[in-house]
C-alpha positions in Angstrom: -20.5 -1.4 14.9 -19.3 2.1 13.8 -16.0 1.5 15.6 -15.4 -1.8 13.8 -16.2 -0.2 10.4 -13.8 2.7 11.1 -11.0 0.3 12.1 -11.5 -1.9 9.1 -11.5 1.2 6.8 -8.2 2.4 8.4 -6.6 -1.0 8.0 -7.8 -1.2 4.4 -6.3 2.2 3.6 -3.0 1.3 5.2 -2.9 -2.0 3.3 -3.4 -0.2 0.0 -0.6 2.3 1.0 1.8 -0.6 1.7 0.9 -2.2 -1.7 1.7 1.0 -3.5 5.0 1.4 -1.7 5.9 -2.2 -2.4 4.9 -1.9 -6.1 7.1 1.2 -6.5 10.0 -0.5 -4.8 9.7 -3.6 -7.0 9.6 -1.4 -10.1 12.8 0.3 -9.1 14.5 -3.2 -8.7 13.1 -4.5 -12.0 13.7 -1.3 -13.9 16.8 0.3 -12.4 17.7 2.0 -15.6 14.3 3.9 -15.7 14.6 4.9 -12.1 
């Protein structure tokens, strides 16, 4: 049970990291002048 929780937590963290990178990339495309 602990292993499953640990894996889920790791995947959740990686997912958030991907969302942050994607969001920053989209901002650069939508606001190239600001970048």
